[in-house]
N, CA, C and O of each residue as an XYZ file, in Angstrom:
816
protein
N       0.844     -1.200      0.004
C      -0.005     -0.006     -0.001
C       0.888      1.253      0.002
O       1.895      1.323      0.707
N       0.484      2.228     -0.804
C       1.254      3.446     -0.889
C       1.152      4.269      0.394
O       0.118      4.275      1.062
N       2.208      4.942      0.717
C       2.184      5.866      1.855
C       1.398      7.096      1.484
O       1.119      7.332      0.308
N       1.035      7.888      2.486
C       0.273      9.117      2.229
C       1.050     10.017      1.268
O       0.487     10.590      0.335
N       2.362     10.128      1.522
C       3.184     10.991      0.671
C       3.176     10.519     -0.783
O       3.033     11.325     -1.702
N       3.332      9.196     -0.986
C       3.375      8.672     -2.337
C       2.017      8.813     -3.026
O       1.946      9.026     -4.236
N       0.943      8.694     -2.247
C      -0.393      8.911     -2.844
C      -0.539     10.352     -3.323
O      -1.106     10.610     -4.385
N      -0.017     11.294     -2.522
C      -0.102     12.696     -2.908
C       0.817     12.977     -4.104
O       0.448     13.687     -5.039
N       2.013     12.403     -4.046
C       2.971     12.626     -5.133
C       2.460     12.097     -6.461
O       2.681     12.707     -7.507
N       1.769     10.946     -6.417
C       1.264     10.328     -7.650
C      -0.085     10.891     -8.078
O      -0.644     10.458     -9.086
N      -0.609     11.846     -7.328
C      -1.854     12.479     -7.707
C      -3.109     11.718     -7.319
O      -4.200     12.024     -7.799
N      -2.954     10.706     -6.432
C      -4.118      9.926     -6.018
C      -5.002     10.679     -5.025
O      -6.203     10.424     -4.949
N      -4.412     11.610     -4.263
C      -5.170     12.405     -3.303
C      -4.786     13.865     -3.466
O      -3.700     14.182     -3.951
N      -5.683     14.748     -3.059
C      -5.428     16.169     -3.182
C      -4.550     16.648     -2.019
O      -4.290     15.909     -1.070
N      -4.099     17.910     -2.122
C      -3.275     18.501     -1.071
C      -4.040     18.538      0.254
O      -3.480     18.252      1.312
N      -5.327     18.895      0.181
C      -6.159     18.964      1.398
C      -6.278     17.582      2.032
O      -6.157     17.444      3.249
N      -6.514     16.571      1.221
C      -6.655     15.207      1.749
C      -5.327     14.739      2.358
O      -5.306     14.080      3.397
N      -4.223     15.090      1.692
C      -2.914     14.707      2.208
C      -2.677     15.315      3.595
O      -2.272     14.617      4.525
N      -2.932     16.615      3.722
C      -2.706     17.279      5.010
C      -3.607     16.717      6.105
O      -3.163     16.548      7.240
N      -4.867     16.426      5.778
C      -5.775     15.867      6.766
C      -5.332     14.482      7.212
O      -5.353     14.166      8.401
N      -4.924     13.641      6.230
C      -4.473     12.282      6.569
C      -3.184     12.329      7.389
O      -3.005     11.530      8.308
N      -2.289     13.260      7.061
C      -1.058     13.400      7.826
C      -1.359     13.788      9.271
O      -0.780     13.227     10.201
N      -2.273     14.757      9.459
C      -2.623     15.211     10.795
C      -3.259     14.071     11.608
O      -2.979     13.911     12.796
N      -4.119     13.284     10.946
C      -4.761     12.156     11.622
C      -3.712     11.122     12.049
O      -3.815     10.529     13.122
N      -2.707     10.914     11.199
C      -1.664      9.922     11.524
C      -0.844     10.365     12.740
O      -0.205      9.539     13.391
N      -0.861     11.661     13.043
C      -0.138     12.209     14.183
C      -1.021     12.365     15.425
O      -0.591     12.911     16.441
N      -2.270     11.872     15.326
C      -3.140     11.878     16.484
C      -4.106     13.052     16.564
O      -4.757     13.243     17.591
N      -4.210     13.842     15.498
C      -5.129     14.978     15.476
C      -6.408     14.601     14.719
O      -6.437     13.615     13.983
N      -7.453     15.393     14.911
C      -8.724     15.131     14.232
C      -8.591     15.394     12.735
O      -9.083     14.612     11.921
N      -7.942     16.468     12.377
C      -7.719     16.853     10.980
C      -6.637     17.930     10.945
O      -6.051     18.251     11.979
N      -6.367     18.492      9.758
C      -5.333     19.511      9.609
C      -5.641     20.763     10.412
O      -4.737     21.347     11.010
N      -6.898     21.188     10.437
C      -7.295     22.392     11.172
C      -7.057     22.203     12.675
O      -6.631     23.127     13.367
N      -7.336     21.000     13.163
C      -7.121     20.710     14.568
C      -5.638     20.803     14.900
O      -5.272     21.326     15.953
N      -4.783     20.304     14.018
C      -3.331     20.375     14.225
C      -2.863     21.830     14.260
O      -2.082     22.209     15.133
N      -3.343     22.656     13.306
C      -2.957     24.061     13.229
C      -3.386     24.813     14.491
O      -2.624     25.607     15.042
N      -4.622     24.551     14.940
C      -5.128     25.225     16.135
C      -4.286     24.899     17.366
O      -3.971     25.787     18.159
N      -3.926     23.635     17.524
C      -3.123     23.221     18.669
C      -1.709     23.800     18.593
O      -1.135     24.191     19.609
N      -1.162     23.849     17.400
C       0.168     24.411     17.220
C       0.184     25.898     17.552
O       1.105     26.386     18.206
N      -0.829     26.604     17.103
C      -0.913     28.048     17.393
C      -1.099     28.296     18.891
O      -0.580     29.264     19.446
N      -1.861     27.389     19.538
C      -2.094     27.532     20.978
C      -0.781     27.355     21.736
O      -0.499     28.104     22.671
N       0.023     26.370     21.337
C       1.308     26.133     21.995
C       2.255     27.304     21.766
O       2.993     27.704     22.667
N       2.227     27.854     20.545
C       3.100     28.997     20.239
C       2.753     30.192     21.123
O       3.641     30.859     21.655
N       1.447     30.459     21.277
C       1.002     31.578     22.105
C       1.386     31.356     23.565
O       1.779     32.285     24.270
N       1.263     30.106     23.997
C       1.574     29.794     25.387
C       3.047     30.019     25.677
O       3.399     30.556     26.727
N       3.915     29.613     24.751
C       5.358     29.796     24.953
C       5.716     31.272     24.939
O       6.577     31.709     25.702
N       5.057     32.052     24.070
C       5.320     33.485     24.034
C       4.892     34.142     25.328
O       5.558     35.052     25.823
N       3.769     33.676     25.882
C       3.257     34.233     27.125
C       4.196     33.919     28.282
O       4.341     34.724     29.202
N       4.837     32.745     28.240
C       5.753     32.321     29.306
C       7.025     33.152     29.314
O       7.712     33.211     30.334
N       7.347     33.783     28.221
C       8.565     34.574     28.146
C       9.730     33.800     27.544
O       9.619     32.608     27.258
N      10.839     34.487     27.359
C      12.025     33.855     26.793
C      12.667     32.934     27.836
O      12.318     32.971     29.016
N      13.592     32.125     27.385
C      14.297     31.210     28.302
C      14.971     32.004     29.409
O      14.858     31.650     30.582
N      15.668     33.068     29.049
C      16.359     33.883     30.053
C      15.387     34.492     31.058
O      15.673     34.535     32.255
N      14.242     34.961     30.575
C      13.257     35.562     31.458
C      12.693     34.522     32.437
O      12.546     34.785     33.630
N      12.387     33.350     31.906
C      11.835     32.283     32.765
C      12.870     31.825     33.782
O      12.545     31.598     34.948
N      14.114     31.689     33.340
C      15.167     31.204     34.222
C      15.451     32.187     35.366
O      15.460     31.804     36.536
N      15.682     33.454     35.015
C      16.041     34.442     36.024
C      14.904     34.771     36.978
O      15.133     35.269     38.080
N      13.677     34.490     36.550
C      12.533     34.741     37.451
C      12.540     33.775     38.644
O      11.833     33.991     39.629
N      13.341     32.717     38.545
C      13.402     31.708     39.618
C      14.705     31.789     40.420
O      14.986     30.926     41.251
N      15.492     32.832     40.160
C      16.776     32.987     40.857
C      16.676     34.085     41.907
O      16.292     35.213     41.600
N      17.019     33.754     43.136
C      17.053     34.749     44.206
C      18.464     35.346     44.239
O      19.328     34.911     45.001
N      18.668     36.363     43.383
C      19.999     36.954     43.231
C      20.317     37.849     44.432
O      19.527     38.713     44.814
N      21.492     37.617     45.012
C      21.911     38.405     46.183
C      23.284     39.005     45.919
O      23.627     39.274     44.768
N      24.084     39.221     46.977
C      25.419     39.759     46.805
C      26.295     38.766     46.030
O      26.017     37.568     46.015
N      27.347     39.269     45.391
C      28.185     38.454     44.531
C      28.808     37.265     45.240
O      29.019     36.219     44.628
N      29.107     37.416     46.539
C      29.773     36.341     47.265
C      28.784     35.446     48.026
O      29.202     34.504     48.699
N      27.496     35.728     47.928
C      26.476     34.940     48.618
C      25.872     33.887     47.687
O      25.992     33.980     46.466
N      25.231     32.898     48.276
C      24.542     31.893     47.480
C      23.274     32.505     46.876
O      22.541     33.236     47.543
N      23.033     32.190     45.598
C      21.810     32.606     44.924
C      20.913     31.387     44.869
O      21.124     30.490     44.053
N      19.923     31.353     45.727
C      19.083     30.168     45.848
C      18.144     30.026     44.660
O      17.535     30.995     44.208
N      18.040     28.786     44.160
C      17.105     28.478     43.091
C      15.697     28.349     43.678
O      15.469     27.524     44.563
N      14.763     29.152     43.195
C      13.416     29.185     43.747
C      12.439     28.333     42.982
O      11.262     28.277     43.338
N      12.899     27.658     41.923
C      12.036     26.804     41.123
C      12.017     25.378     41.674
O      12.331     25.136     42.839
N      11.639     24.447     40.806
C      11.525     23.037     41.200
C      12.895     22.461     41.546
O      13.910     22.844     40.964
N      12.903     21.530     42.508
C      14.141     20.856     42.896
C      13.879     19.347     43.009
O      12.760     18.906     43.273
N      14.941     18.585     42.802
C      14.839     17.143     42.999
C      15.156     16.830     44.455
O      15.496     17.728     45.225
N      15.046     15.562     44.834
C      15.178     15.168     46.237
C      16.526     15.505     46.855
O      16.623     15.701     48.067
N      17.566     15.573     46.032
C      18.918     15.869     46.548
C      19.158     17.370     46.717
O      20.228     17.780     47.167
N      18.165     18.192     46.358
C      18.300     19.624     46.555
C      18.738     20.410     45.329
O      18.756     21.641     45.358
N      19.086     19.723     44.261
C      19.482     20.416     43.029
C      18.253     20.945     42.307
O      17.235     20.260     42.209
N      18.355     22.166     41.804
C      17.273     22.740     41.037
C      17.254     22.170     39.619
O      18.294     21.779     39.089
N      16.064     22.125     39.005
C      16.015     21.738     37.612
C      15.081     22.659     36.846
O      14.167     23.263     37.408
N      15.335     22.749     35.562
C      14.658     23.732     34.728
C      14.235     23.067     33.417
O      15.002     22.319     32.810
N      12.994     23.356     32.990
C      12.492     22.834     31.708
C      12.876     23.811     30.597
O      12.501     24.983     30.633
N      13.620     23.321     29.617
C      14.040     24.191     28.523
C      12.893     24.537     27.590
O      12.522     25.704     27.464
N      12.327     23.526     26.934
C      11.253     23.754     25.969
C       9.990     22.963     26.275
O       8.938     23.231     25.694
N      10.075     22.020     27.155
C       8.919     21.199     27.486
C       9.269     20.280     28.633
O      10.384     20.331     29.152
N       8.338     19.445     29.035
C       8.519     18.597     30.187
C       9.626     17.568     30.003
O      10.182     17.078     30.986
N       9.956     17.232     28.742
C      10.934     16.180     28.484
C      12.332     16.721     28.257
O      13.239     15.953     27.940
N      12.531     18.015     28.410
C      13.860     18.596     28.193
C      14.296     19.348     29.443
O      14.263     20.578     29.488
N      14.700     18.599     30.444
C      15.140     19.186     31.710
C      16.667     19.320     31.757
O      17.399     18.565     31.116
N      17.116     20.301     32.535
C      18.548     20.488     32.766
C      18.706     21.009     34.186
O      17.843     21.727     34.691
N      19.797     20.650     34.819
C      20.058     21.144     36.161
C      20.194     22.659     36.127
O      20.830     23.216     35.232
N      19.596     23.312     37.099
C      19.585     24.798     37.121
C      21.004     25.336     37.216
O      21.336     26.304     36.532
N      21.846     24.736     38.043
C      23.205     25.255     38.192
C      24.033     25.013     36.926
O      24.911     25.810     36.597
N      23.758     23.928     36.226
C      24.473     23.664     34.970
C      24.075     24.676     33.899
O      24.921     25.171     33.154
N      22.768     24.979     33.829
C      22.296     25.960     32.862
C      22.880     27.344     33.178
O      23.245     28.091     32.269
N      22.966     27.678     34.470
C      23.550     28.954     34.854
C      24.987     29.052     34.368
O      25.412     30.095     33.870
N      25.731     27.967     34.515
C      27.137     27.958     34.072
C      27.210     28.189     32.564
O      28.047     28.957     32.090
N      26.331     27.522     31.811
C      26.327     27.649     30.347
C      25.949     29.069     29.927
O      26.557     29.641     29.023
N      24.939     29.630     30.595
C      24.491     30.987     30.252
C      25.578     32.015     30.564
O      25.692     33.037     29.887
N      26.375     31.731     31.598
C      27.407     32.689     32.029
C      28.730     32.516     31.286
O      29.334     33.488     30.834
N      29.172     31.255     31.167
C      30.518     31.013     30.648
C      30.550     30.350     29.271
O      31.614     30.279     28.656
N      29.424     29.869     28.778
C      29.405     29.200     27.481
C      29.246     27.692     27.621
O      29.192     27.164     28.731
N      29.171     27.002     26.477
C      28.938     25.565     26.440
C      30.025     24.776     27.168
O      31.183     25.190     27.215
N      29.632     23.630     27.736
C      30.552     22.775     28.466
C      31.041     21.675     27.522
O      30.233     20.931     26.966
N      32.331     21.571     27.343
C      32.922     20.594     26.422
C      33.248     19.298     27.169
O      33.734     19.322     28.300
N      32.972     18.172     26.514
C      33.302     16.877     27.096
C      32.310     16.428     28.155
O      31.161     16.870     28.164
N      32.754     15.549     29.047
C      31.898     14.970     30.076
C      32.080     15.639     31.433
O      31.815     15.028     32.468
N      32.520     16.860     31.430
C      32.730     17.554     32.692
C      31.403     17.899     33.351
O      30.402     18.131     32.674
N      31.406     17.930     34.672
C      30.217     18.292     35.440
C      30.438     19.650     36.102
O      31.571     20.120     36.200
N      29.372     20.266     36.547
C      29.448     21.564     37.237
C      29.365     21.306     38.743
O      28.375     20.762     39.231
N      30.396     21.696     39.466
C      30.474     21.470     40.908
C      30.192     22.759     41.672
O      30.332     23.863     41.147
N      29.792     22.584     42.919
C      29.542     23.734     43.800
C      30.728     23.949     44.731
O      31.078     23.059     45.507
N      31.339     25.107     44.660
C      32.392     25.443     45.631
C      31.798     25.698     47.010
O      32.460     25.503     48.029
N      30.548     26.134     47.029
C      29.889     26.468     48.302
C      29.219     25.259     48.951
O      28.785     25.334     50.100
N      29.132     24.134     48.213
C      28.523     22.903     48.719
C      27.039     23.064     48.993
O      26.468     22.283     49.755
N      26.402     24.056     48.391
C      24.965     24.260     48.523
C      24.310     23.845     47.212
O      24.404     24.566     46.219
N      23.647     22.692     47.198
C      23.088     22.150     45.960
C      22.088     23.085     45.304
O      21.923     23.053     44.084
N      21.424     23.908     46.083
C      20.397     24.797     45.534
C      20.932     26.128     45.052
O      20.163     26.981     44.608
N      22.234     26.317     45.132
C      22.841     27.587     44.726
C      23.113     27.613     43.226
O      23.572     26.628     42.648
N      22.819     28.769     42.597
C      23.100     28.926     41.167
C      23.990     30.157     40.911
O      24.081     30.628     39.777
N      24.635     30.670     41.949
C      25.560     31.803     41.762
C      26.723     31.325     40.914
O      27.440     30.413     41.325
N      26.938     31.927     39.710
C      28.023     31.449     38.846
C      29.398     31.568     39.479
O      30.320     30.851     39.089
N      29.553     32.467     40.453
C      30.838     32.587     41.156
C      31.117     31.406     42.068
O      32.249     31.207     42.509
N      30.079     30.619     42.351
C      30.231     29.450     43.223
C      30.324     28.149     42.418
O      30.388     27.065     42.999
N      30.331     28.250     41.097
C      30.323     27.079     40.237
C      31.662     26.886     39.557
O      32.318     27.849     39.161
N      32.061     25.627     39.427
C      33.343     25.314     38.804
C      33.222     23.966     38.086
O      32.498     23.083     38.546
N      33.915     23.809     36.984
C      33.868     22.547     36.250
C      34.798     21.524     36.892
O      35.770     21.882     37.557
N      34.486     20.245     36.682
C      35.328     19.180     37.205
C      34.851     17.833     36.713
O      33.919     17.748     35.913
N      35.488     16.783     37.191
C      35.116     15.414     36.828
C      34.283     14.797     37.948
O      34.137     15.380     39.023
N      33.745     13.625     37.686
C      32.994     12.914     38.732
C      33.906     12.587     39.915
O      33.479     12.620     41.069
N      35.171     12.269     39.612
C      36.095     11.974     40.709
C      36.348     13.204     41.557
O      36.473     13.105     42.778
N      36.426     14.366     40.917
C      36.589     15.625     41.663
C      35.405     15.798     42.623
O      35.566     16.244     43.758
N      34.221     15.435     42.140
C      33.016     15.573     42.958
C      33.056     14.652     44.166
O      32.662     15.032     45.269
N      33.542     13.427     43.939
C      33.683     12.470     45.048
C      34.696     12.998     46.053
O      34.480     12.907     47.262
N      35.797     13.548     45.562
C      36.826     14.102     46.455
C      36.255     15.232     47.306
O      36.537     15.338     48.499
N      35.431     16.090     46.652
C      34.785     17.184     47.389
C      33.927     16.628     48.512
O      33.950     17.128     49.636
N      33.163     15.575     48.188
C      32.244     14.985     49.135
C      32.980     14.456     50.373
O      32.540     14.644     51.507
N      34.088     13.803     50.127
C      34.855     13.212     51.239
C      35.521     14.308     52.058
O      35.471     14.281     53.287
N      36.143     15.272     51.388
C      36.858     16.341     52.088
C      35.936     17.201     52.949
O      36.315     17.657     54.027
N      34.717     17.412     52.448
C      33.791     18.289     53.167
C      32.861     17.546     54.111
O      32.071     18.158     54.830
N      32.964     16.184     54.104
C      32.138     15.418     55.026
C      30.681     15.385     54.614
O      29.808     15.193     55.460
N      30.391     15.572     53.304
C      29.010     15.591     52.839
C      28.428     14.194     52.919
O      29.088     13.213     52.577
N      27.161     14.108     53.382
C      26.428     12.831     53.502
C      27.186     11.827     54.367
O      27.074     10.617     54.168
N      27.960     12.338     55.330
C      28.682     11.431     56.207
C      29.827     10.730     55.513
O      30.279      9.689     55.991
N      30.321     11.266     54.393
C      31.364     10.591     53.635
C      32.724     10.719     54.293
O      33.612      9.920     53.992
N      32.929     11.677     55.169
C      34.193     11.815     55.873
C      34.345     10.633     56.833
O      33.418     10.300     57.571
N      35.503     10.013     56.816
C      35.726      8.814     57.624
C      35.490      9.066     59.109
O      35.079      8.164     59.838
N      35.747     10.276     59.549
C      35.534     10.604     60.956
C      34.052     10.495     61.336
O      33.718     10.313     62.507
N      33.170     10.608     60.339
C      31.736     10.561     60.601
C      31.101      9.221     60.244
O      29.887      9.058     60.365
N      31.924      8.254     59.799
C      31.408      6.962     59.381
C      31.937      5.880     60.313
O      33.141      5.795     60.554
N      31.044      5.061     60.832
C      31.435      3.956     61.707
C      32.304      2.977     60.906
O      31.918      2.554     59.816
N      33.463      2.621     61.440
C      34.384      1.730     60.714
C      33.727      0.382     60.449
O      34.036     -0.272     59.453
N      32.820     -0.043     61.334
C      32.145     -1.318     61.122
C      31.251     -1.275     59.890
O      31.069     -2.283     59.206
N      30.696     -0.098     59.615
C      29.853      0.072     58.435
C      30.697     -0.052     57.169
O      30.283     -0.686     56.198
N      31.884      0.558     57.186
C      32.775      0.480     56.026
C      33.162     -0.966     55.758
O      33.151     -1.409     54.609
N      33.504     -1.706     56.813
C      33.884     -3.104     56.658
C      32.716     -3.933     56.142
O      32.909     -4.827     55.318
N      31.502     -3.645     56.619
C      30.323     -4.367     56.167
C      30.074     -4.124     54.678
O      29.728     -5.042     53.934
N      30.253     -2.903     54.271
C      30.064     -2.565     52.851
C      31.015     -3.383     51.986
O      30.611     -3.926     50.958
N      32.272     -3.473     52.397
C      33.258     -4.225     51.610
C      32.978     -5.715     51.641
O      33.209     -6.405     50.649
N      32.490     -6.219     52.746
C      32.153     -7.651     52.832
C      31.004     -7.991     51.880
O      31.018     -9.027     51.214
N      30.008     -7.099     51.829
C      28.871     -7.327     50.920
C      29.326     -7.276     49.470
O      28.801     -7.997     48.622
N      30.302     -6.425     49.191
C      30.829     -6.343     47.820
C      31.595     -7.603     47.461
O      31.539     -8.053     46.316
N      32.309     -8.182     48.420
C      33.092     -9.388     48.200
C      32.189    -10.576     47.853
O      32.551    -11.420     47.033
N      31.005    -10.634     48.487
C      30.109    -11.766     48.235
C      29.262    -11.556     46.971
O      28.388    -12.365     46.660
N      29.529    -10.468     46.255
C      28.894    -10.314     44.967
C      27.807     -9.259     44.821
O      27.218     -9.131     43.747
N      27.532     -8.510     45.866
C      26.502     -7.483     45.767
C      27.039     -6.265     45.014
O      28.213     -5.917     45.138
N      26.177     -5.629     44.243
C      26.563     -4.409     43.537
C      26.554     -3.244     44.512
O      25.956     -3.326     45.585
N      27.217     -2.163     44.136
C      27.243     -0.979     44.993
C      25.843     -0.406     45.170
O      25.484      0.058     46.252
N      25.054     -0.444     44.092
C      23.679      0.057     44.196
C      22.861     -0.812     45.146
O      22.057     -0.310     45.932
N      23.082     -2.140     45.058
C      22.377     -3.059     45.943
C      22.759     -2.880     47.404
O      21.920     -2.961     48.302
N      24.045     -2.634     47.619
C      24.551     -2.392     48.984
C      23.918     -1.114     49.550
O      23.461     -1.085     50.692
N      23.902     -0.066     48.730
C      23.337      1.211     49.197
C      21.877      1.035     49.588
O      21.434      1.560     50.610
N      21.127      0.288     48.766
C      19.700      0.076     49.045
C      19.510     -0.770     50.304
O      18.627     -0.491     51.115
N      20.326     -1.788     50.463
C      20.201     -2.688     51.628
C      20.494     -1.980     52.942
O      19.826     -2.218     53.949
N      21.516     -1.092     52.924
C      21.963     -0.427     54.148
C      21.359      0.966     54.339
O      21.614      1.626     55.346
N      20.553      1.408     53.359
C      19.940      2.734     53.478
C      20.924      3.857     53.298
O      20.779      4.914     53.912
N      21.937      3.648     52.456
C      22.967      4.663     52.199
C      22.775      5.250     50.801
O      22.041      4.694     49.984
N      23.431      6.363     50.534
C      23.399      6.908     49.191
C      24.432      6.162     48.357
O      25.449      5.699     48.875
N      24.157      6.051     47.049
C      25.093      5.368     46.152
C      26.431      6.094     46.137
O      27.481      5.456     46.052
N      26.404      7.433     46.219
C      27.645      8.204     46.188
C      28.518      7.914     47.410
O      29.744      7.892     47.308
N      27.884      7.690     48.562
C      28.651      7.391     49.773
C      29.322      6.032     49.630
O      30.487      5.874     49.995
N      28.595      5.045     49.100
C      29.178      3.721     48.910
C      30.331      3.808     47.909
O      31.379      3.192     48.102
N      30.127      4.579     46.840
C      31.198      4.747     45.845
C      32.448      5.326     46.498
O      33.563      4.885     46.215
N      32.262      6.309     47.368
C      33.399      6.983     47.985
C      34.208      6.036     48.875
O      35.422      6.189     49.016
N      33.528      5.063     49.469
C      34.217      4.104     50.329
C      35.217      3.283     49.520
O      36.259      2.875     50.033
N      34.886      3.043     48.246
C      35.802      2.289     47.395
C      36.783      3.223     46.689
O      37.983      2.951     46.652
N      36.279      4.318     46.131
C      37.114      5.209     45.337
C      38.212      5.875     46.156
O      39.315      6.105     45.660
N      37.903      6.182     47.407
C      38.883      6.890     48.222
C      39.673      5.963     49.150
O      40.382      6.435     50.039
N      39.554      4.637     48.944
C      40.325      3.695     49.736
C      39.982      3.727     51.209
O      40.875      3.618     52.049
N      38.717      3.872     51.541
C      38.340      4.031     52.944
C      38.571      2.775     53.761
O      38.798      2.852     54.968
N      38.514      1.600     53.106
C      38.724      0.356     53.856
C      40.133      0.333     54.438
O      40.309     -0.010     55.607
N      41.143      0.692     53.639
C      42.519      0.713     54.129
C      42.681      1.720     55.249
O      43.399      1.477     56.219
N      42.008      2.855     55.107
C      42.104      3.894     56.137
C      41.452      3.442     57.433
O      41.927      3.776     58.518
N      40.349      2.672     57.324
C      39.694      2.144     58.524
C      40.603      1.167     59.222
O      40.742      1.199     60.444
N      41.243      0.273     58.426
C      42.146     -0.701     59.021
C      43.303     -0.018     59.729
O      43.683     -0.410     60.833
N      43.870      1.017     59.083
C      44.976      1.735     59.719
C      44.525      2.448     60.969
O      45.267      2.529     61.948
N      43.307      2.968     60.944
C      42.770      3.695     62.096
C      42.588      2.739     63.282
O      42.882      3.072     64.430
N      42.084      1.523     62.953
C      41.891      0.525     64.008
C      43.208      0.062     64.579
O      43.327     -0.199     65.776
N      44.240     -0.044     63.674
C      45.551     -0.446     64.145
C      46.135      0.601     65.084
O      46.760      0.262     66.089
N      45.927      1.889     64.750
C      46.431      2.974     65.588
C      45.779      2.910     66.965
O      46.419      3.196     67.977
N      44.469      2.523     66.997
C      43.770      2.441     68.299
C      44.382      1.333     69.127
O      44.536      1.476     70.339
N      44.738      0.212     68.476
C      45.304     -0.926     69.216
C      46.656     -0.584     69.792
O      47.048     -1.097     70.841
N      47.392      0.317     69.076
C      48.701      0.736     69.566
C      48.514      1.705     70.704
O      49.494      2.189     71.271
């Protein structure tokens, strides 16, 4: 069977019939219904304002050295997120702020917070880095209990024992009620060796 386009190309259907059939194939009643919905969406986006207007309306801008809190939607970890053109095109608010201020981000680099405030979008508090840099920040600053001084050595040993018997890091985190990033840090930063050395120091 010929496609709608081939029927129109071969003169089997008129232009009006082609447009109506195309609109129906996309879930609309007819071509007029498609046009009406498209115009409605265009008007709605114009009413919402430009990307910059929508973004900055959600920023609590303060002094240059202070945190600028994101006043829009946030995920459970406290990071803000922003819809670019629709519900399916989300981006982290702090990442978008970095792009708007400094330009596109090349490679797989992430945007880190120097202030350690997930809800902050002050570009002066943002810096590029790798995932490992982020883990290092977490451990150094004691975020989520990742600093060894704030983690029970028995918990670290248990995590490693569960890994030895075949559990994944995600599975371990779920079983023990920990964040995946905390479990990652126990392996990435060599926390097991540090726990053993700490216990040896206590015995001495």
